[in-house]
C-alpha positions in Angstrom: 43.5 -111.7 -96.2 41.8 -109.4 -93.8 38.0 -109.5 -93.0 36.3 -106.6 -91.3 33.3 -106.9 -89.0 31.1 -104.1 -88.0 28.5 -104.3 -85.2 25.5 -101.9 -85.1 22.5 -101.4 -82.9 19.3 -100.7 -84.8 15.7 -100.0 -84.1 12.6 -99.6 -86.2 12.9 -95.8 -86.3 16.0 -93.6 -86.3 19.5 -94.2 -87.5 21.6 -97.3 -86.7 24.2 -96.8 -84.0 27.8 -98.1 -84.5 28.8 -100.3 -81.6 32.1 -101.8 -82.5 34.4 -102.8 -85.4 36.9 -105.7 -85.6 39.4 -106.9 -88.1 40.5 -110.5 -88.5 43.2 -112.0 -90.7 42.9 -115.4 -92.4 45.2 -117.7 -94.2 44.0 -119.9 -97.1 45.7 -123.3 -97.0 46.3 -125.6 -99.9 46.1 -129.4 -100.1 49.6 -129.6 -98.6 48.6 -127.5 -95.6 50.8 -124.6 -96.7 49.5 -121.0 -97.3 48.3 -120.2 -100.8 49.1 -117.0 -102.6 45.8 -115.2 -103.2 45.1 -113.5 -106.5 46.0 -109.8 -106.6 43.0 -107.6 -105.5 42.0 -104.5 -107.4 39.9 -102.5 -104.9 36.8 -100.7 -106.0 37.2 -96.9 -106.4 36.8 -94.4 -103.6 35.5 -96.4 -100.6 37.1 -99.6 -101.6 40.5 -98.0 -102.1 40.2 -96.3 -98.7 39.5 -99.6 -97.0 42.4 -101.2 -98.9 44.9 -98.6 -97.7 43.6 -98.8 -94.1 44.0 -102.6 -94.2 47.6 -102.2 -95.5 48.4 -99.7 -92.7 47.0 -102.1 -90.1 49.3 -104.9 -91.5 52.4 -102.7 -90.9 51.2 -101.8 -87.4 50.8 -105.5 -86.6 54.3 -106.3 -87.8 55.9 -103.4 -85.8 54.0 -104.4 -82.7 55.0 -108.1 -83.0 58.7 -107.7 -83.8 59.7 -104.4 -82.3 57.5 -103.6 -79.3 57.4 -107.2 -78.0 61.1 -107.8 -78.4 63.5 -106.9 -75.5 66.6 -106.4 -77.6 68.3 -104.1 -75.1 68.6 -107.0 -72.7 70.6 -109.2 -75.1 73.0 -107.3 -77.4 73.2 -108.7 -80.9 76.8 -107.7 -81.5 79.6 -109.8 -80.2 83.0 -108.5 -79.0 85.7 -108.8 -81.6 88.6 -110.8 -80.3 91.6 -111.7 -82.7 92.2 -114.8 -80.7 88.7 -116.0 -81.6 88.5 -114.7 -85.2 88.3 -118.1 -86.8 85.3 -119.1 -84.7 83.5 -115.8 -85.2 84.1 -115.8 -89.0 82.9 -119.5 -89.2 79.7 -118.7 -87.3 79.1 -115.6 -89.4 79.1 -117.7 -92.6 77.3 -120.7 -91.1 74.4 -118.5 -89.7 73.7 -117.1 -93.2 73.9 -120.5 -94.9 71.4 -121.9 -92.3 69.0 -119.0 -92.8 69.2 -119.4 -96.6 68.5 -123.1 -96.3 65.2 -122.7 -94.5 62.3 -124.1 -96.5 59.4 -122.1 -95.2 60.0 -118.8 -96.9 56.8 -117.1 -98.0 56.5 -114.8 -101.0 55.3 -111.5 -99.7 55.4 -109.4 -102.9 56.9 -109.4 -106.4 57.6 -106.5 -108.8 59.2 -107.0 -112.2 60.8 -110.3 -111.2 62.3 -108.8 -108.0 60.8 -111.0 -105.2 60.5 -110.2 -101.5 60.1 -113.2 -99.1 59.5 -113.3 -95.4 60.2 -116.0 -92.7 58.8 -115.9 -89.2 60.6 -117.8 -86.5 59.3 -117.3 -82.9 60.0 -113.6 -82.2 62.2 -113.1 -85.3 61.2 -111.9 -88.7 63.7 -112.4 -91.6 63.4 -111.3 -95.1 64.9 -112.2 -98.4 65.1 -110.2 -101.6 66.2 -111.9 -104.8 66.4 -111.3 -108.6 68.4 -112.7 -111.5 71.0 -110.3 -113.0 72.9 -110.5 -116.3 76.3 -110.6 -114.6 78.6 -113.6 -114.1 78.5 -114.9 -110.5 82.2 -114.5 -109.8 82.1 -110.9 -111.0 79.0 -110.1 -108.9 80.7 -111.7 -105.9 83.8 -109.5 -106.3 81.7 -106.3 -106.6 79.4 -107.0 -103.7 82.1 -108.4 -101.4 83.8 -105.0 -101.3 81.4 -103.4 -98.9 82.6 -99.9 -99.4 81.2 -100.1 -102.9 77.7 -100.3 -101.5 77.4 -96.6 -101.1 77.2 -96.5 -104.9 73.9 -98.2 -105.1 72.3 -98.4 -101.6 70.8 -95.2 -100.3 70.9 -96.5 -96.7 74.7 -96.7 -96.8 75.7 -93.1 -96.4 79.4 -93.9 -95.7 81.4 -97.1 -95.3 85.0 -97.4 -94.4 87.3 -100.4 -93.8 88.5 -100.6 -90.2 90.5 -103.8 -90.2 91.5 -106.4 -92.8 91.4 -109.6 -90.7 92.6 -111.9 -93.5 92.0 -112.4 -97.2 88.3 -113.1 -96.8 87.3 -111.4 -93.6 87.0 -107.6 -93.0 85.6 -105.2 -90.4 83.8 -102.1 -91.6 82.2 -99.1 -90.0 79.0 -98.1 -91.7 77.0 -94.9 -91.0 74.4 -94.7 -89.6 76.8 -96.3 -87.1 77.1 -100.1 -87.6 80.3 -102.1 -87.0 80.1 -105.1 -89.3 82.2 -108.2 -89.8 82.0 -109.2 -93.5 83.0 -112.7 -94.3 83.2 -113.8 -98.0 83.4 -117.4 -99.2 83.7 -118.9 -102.7 81.7 -122.1 -103.6 83.0 -125.3 -102.2 81.7 -127.3 -105.1 79.6 -127.2 -108.3 76.1 -125.9 -107.6 77.1 -124.1 -104.4 76.7 -120.3 -103.9 79.1 -117.6 -103.3 78.5 -116.2 -99.8 79.0 -112.7 -98.3 77.9 -112.8 -94.6 77.5 -109.8 -92.3 77.0 -109.5 -88.6 77.6 -106.9 -85.9 80.7 -106.9 -83.7 81.9 -104.5 -81.1 85.3 -102.9 -80.9 86.7 -101.1 -77.9 88.6 -98.7 -80.3 85.3 -97.7 -82.0 82.6 -96.7 -79.4 79.2 -95.5 -80.6 79.2 -92.0 -82.3 77.7 -89.2 -80.3 74.3 -88.4 -81.6 73.8 -91.9 -83.1 72.1 -95.0 -81.9 74.4 -97.8 -82.8 72.5 -100.3 -84.9 73.1 -104.1 -84.7 72.8 -106.9 -87.3 72.4 -110.5 -86.1 72.6 -112.1 -89.5 72.6 -110.6 -93.0 74.3 -110.9 -96.4 74.2 -112.2 -99.9 74.3 -115.5 -101.7 75.1 -115.5 -105.4 74.3 -118.6 -107.5 75.5 -119.1 -111.0 72.7 -119.7 -113.4 72.5 -120.2 -117.2 74.2 -118.0 -119.8 76.6 -116.2 -117.4 73.8 -114.9 -115.3 73.5 -114.9 -111.5 70.7 -115.3 -108.9 71.4 -112.8 -106.2 69.6 -113.1 -102.9 70.0 -110.7 -100.0 69.0 -111.9 -96.5 68.5 -110.0 -93.2 67.2 -111.1 -89.8 65.4 -107.8 -89.2 66.6 -106.0 -86.0 64.5 -103.1 -84.6 66.8 -100.6 -86.4 66.1 -102.2 -89.8 62.5 -103.4 -89.5 60.7 -100.0 -89.8 62.2 -99.7 -93.3 61.3 -103.2 -94.5 57.9 -103.5 -92.8 56.5 -100.8 -95.2 57.5 -103.1 -98.1 56.1 -106.2 -96.5 52.8 -104.4 -95.8 52.6 -103.1 -99.3 53.0 -99.4 -98.4 56.3 -99.1 -100.2 58.5 -100.8 -102.9 61.9 -99.5 -101.7 63.2 -103.0 -101.8 62.5 -103.1 -105.5 64.2 -99.7 -106.2 67.3 -100.7 -104.1 67.7 -104.0 -105.9 67.3 -102.3 -109.3 70.0 -99.9 -108.3 72.2 -102.8 -107.3 71.5 -104.6 -110.6 72.4 -101.5 -112.6 75.6 -101.0 -110.6 76.6 -104.6 -111.3 75.8 -104.2 -115.0 77.9 -101.0 -115.3 80.8 -102.8 -113.8 80.3 -106.2 -115.5 83.9 -106.1 -117.0 86.9 -105.7 -114.7 88.9 -102.6 -115.3 92.6 -102.9 -116.3 93.9 -102.2 -112.8 91.9 -105.1 -111.4 93.3 -107.4 -114.0 96.8 -106.3 -113.2 96.4 -107.0 -109.4 95.3 -110.6 -110.3 
């Protein structure tokens, strides 16, 4: 929560004079020492609503300063060169990085809307986020639909175009996404009962595909989906992203409470999965 402090100079006669204002943020800790979720605040009309919106805007500014301005991303590229001789190692690390991110215990609920939840995780100079919701689609079917990255243009407004560049093997593919990302997509089925389906994404560089003129090539360090089978043929779908400077401006508006685009995007994803819940005849034939 944010607490505002205003200092004024005053005298017996005349108006008080504003000297300075400051804003401090506090965390309320529970018995276990972990941050508590505060009750939702309904600001008072007019002046209260104005202060509430100003506090929300300051939260976004703090996020952007901390994770964009302070990070020297240009000194260390996030993408790794794609080398067919090293493809097993790169694919393994792609999947392993996402599993390790998903396994972290200190995720904090940032906001929730109609059972779509947005979590954040702060690690040194890195901010990660997780969006999750349960959908009425079997886990295997959701995995098949989401693993085909070119389908994402059907439900994600940020994916303007997505084309397959190279099929590495049956489970690893390289895609070109506008606005200019080169992504290695690695999909893995569960190893045992209770495990999740995994679709891991990370940036790679290809000499055959230099950056487009007029675009700033974006980079993704670690992103992707985990899909866990729940009761009654339903799935818990979680999307993860270690927010790079190209991605963070979009999500920081959601974390600060200025936007709910994460909710609308996930609803669009859920509707897409529901529409395609049953495989079409051509898919069954290929199997």
